[in-house]
N, C-alpha and C positions, 0 to 999 in steps of 0.2 A: 509458622515455620520460617526461619531466617535462611535466605539463600546465600550460598557462598559466592563471593565475587569471582567472576571468570575473566581473568586477564587474557588479552590477546598479545602474543609475543611474535615479533619479527626480528630480522637481523638488526634493525635500527631502533626499535621501540618496544615498550610494554604499555598496553593501554586498556582502559575499560570505558569505552565510549558507547553511549546508547542515545537513540533519538526516537521521538514519537512523531510520526508523519500522518497528516490527515489530508486525504484527497477527496474533493467533492466533484460530483457530476456536473456537466455543463448545464447551466441555467438551474442548478439544483434539482434537476429532473428526478423524480422519485421512481427510478427505473431499475434499481438493483433488486432482483428477486433472488431466491435461494440458489437457483442454478447458476445465475450470473455471478453471485458472490463466490460460489465454489470454484468457478472458472477463474475468477480474479485471484483467489487465494493460490490456486495451483500455479498459475502463471507468475504471480509475484514471488512465490517461494522459489520457483525455478530461476528467475532472474536474480534474486538475492544470492542464490548459490553461485551463479556465474560471476557475480561481483565480489564474492567472498564476504557476504553480509549474512549475519545470523538472525533469523526471524525469532523473536521472543514471543510475540503475540500478534494475531491478525484477526480482525472482525469488522463488521460494518452494519450499516442500516440501509434504508432504501435510497439514500442520496449521498452517501459518503462511506469511506473506509478508513480504518485506523491501522497503522502498521508500527509496531514497536520493534526496534531492531538494534543490533550491535554492529559496529563498523570499525574500520581501522583508520588511523590518523591520515594516511596518504590519500584516502578516497575523497574525490570531489563530490560532495553531496548534491550539488545542483545538476551535475552530469548524470549521476545515478538516478535522481528523481525524474529528470527529463526522459531518460531511457525507460524507466518504469512506466511512465505515463504513455509514451509513444507506442511502445510494444503492446501494452495492455489495451490501449484504445483500438489498435488494429485488430487484435485477436477477438475482442468482444464484438466489434463491428462486423467482423467476418462471420463469427459463429451465431450472433444474435441479431443479424441485420433486420429481418422482418419485425421482430419484437421491438427493437430500438427505434424503428421508423416512426412509431407513434409518439415518441418523446422528443425527437430531434428532427430538425429540418433536413430534407433530402438534399444531398449534393449529387453531382454527376457520378461520383464514384463513392459507394458506401464506405470503402476502406478509408476515405479521407474525412469522413464524418468525425467530428471531435466528440469524444466521450467524456473527458475530464475537463473541468474548469481550468483556465489558464494559470490560476494561482494555486498555492498550496500552503499548508501550515506545518511548520516543523519546529520542534523545540528539543533542546538537549535535556536529558533526564539523568538526575543523580541517583545514586544507589538507594538513598533513604526512601524515595517515593516509588520505587519500581514495583513493589508488590501491590500497592494501591492502584497504580496505573494498569497493571496487568488485570486486576479484578474489574476495573472500570471498562477496559476493552472487552474482556470476556463477557461482561454484563450487557453489552450492546443488544438492542432489540433487533437481532438479525431477522431478515425476511424469511418467512416460511411458506409463502405462496408459490 
């Protein structure tokens, strides 16, 4: 099935910008379980909505997540990604503090414990590969434990 292009229109531009973001856990700790992945997805979808970003696909494995999204030209990707990482790190550290303690060193304040690796991978995605990328992300071996 061929998907129709969805252009975003604003007062200054018409665009079809998509990106594939991969975030890895600190020290590549294999700590993402099904409940944590569900919390991450809920939180990430909420933040994307606030930023005016459309989630196309989201999934992950035990030490990383994939986010395929559509965004607008004026958005500063680095600020968006930093916000995504900071907010989610705080939320999962608060909700899963005891569980995550077995994967990450304890700090004085659990909310300051870093969940994500400092770096990330992002690539722009053209329309020709989008369906293949969607299938790839859907096919991730999501944790079920």
